[in-house]
N, C-alpha and C positions, 0 to 999 in steps of 0.2 A: 316632558322630559327630553324626548328625542329631538324636538324642534329647538330647544335651548342648546343642546349639544351640537346640532348642526350649525346653529348661529355662531357658536364659539369657534367651530372649525372654519367658518367663513372669515371671522375676525383674524384667525391665525393665518389664513391665506393672504389677507390684506397686509399683515405685518411682514410676511415673507416677501411679498412684492415690493414693499417699501425698503426692505433690506437689500433686495437685488438692485434696486435703483441707486441706493446708497453705495453699493459696491462698485457700480459703474462710475459713479462720481469719484470714489476713492482711487480707482485705477487711473482716472484722468488727472487728478490733482497730485497724487503721490504714486508714481509708477513703481518706486522701490519702497513700498510700505512695510512697516514692521508691526510687531505685536501691539505697541503703544497706539499706533494709528487705528488698529482694528478695535481695541478696547474703547477708545474715545469715540470712534465712529459708531460703534454698536450702541453706546449709551445715547448719543445724540440722535441716531436713527430711530431708536425706540420712542423718544419723545416727539419726534416730528415725522413719523412714518407716513401720515396722510399727505404731507406737503412735498416730501422728497421726490415722489414719482413725477411731479410736474416739471422738474428740471430737464430730464431727458426728453419730455414731450415738447417743451417750449424751445430748448436749445438744439436738440438733435432731430426733432420731428418724430421720435419714437414714442407714441402714445400707448403702447401696449401695457406697460406696467401701471400707468395711471388708470387705464380703463379697468384692469383687473382689480386694482386696489379699491377704487371707488364702487364698483359693482359688488365686490365682496363685502364692503362695509354696509352698503345698502341692503344686501341679502341678509347679512348677519343681524342687522337691526330688525328687519321684518320677521325673521324666524324667531329671534329672541322674544320679541313682543307677542307673537302668536303662541310661543311656548308658555309665556307667563299667563296668558288668557285661559289656557286649557286647564291649569290647576284650579 
């Protein structure tokens, strides 16, 4: 039970890092963004959160969010699988 919960927490960290990368892109594309941009960007970010951190890594050389996202997904998968084996 606790391993599955920790796995979901790591998934949440991966989603948050995807949102932070999407926010960086939003600021670059629309410096004077509004509520509409945030709503549409939030929906698109939720669908593509594993891919979005690659943009700052490739274009700006900032791989921090991509590393956090992918390591969190990997850790979340491992912990969730281990949690399902314990039952």
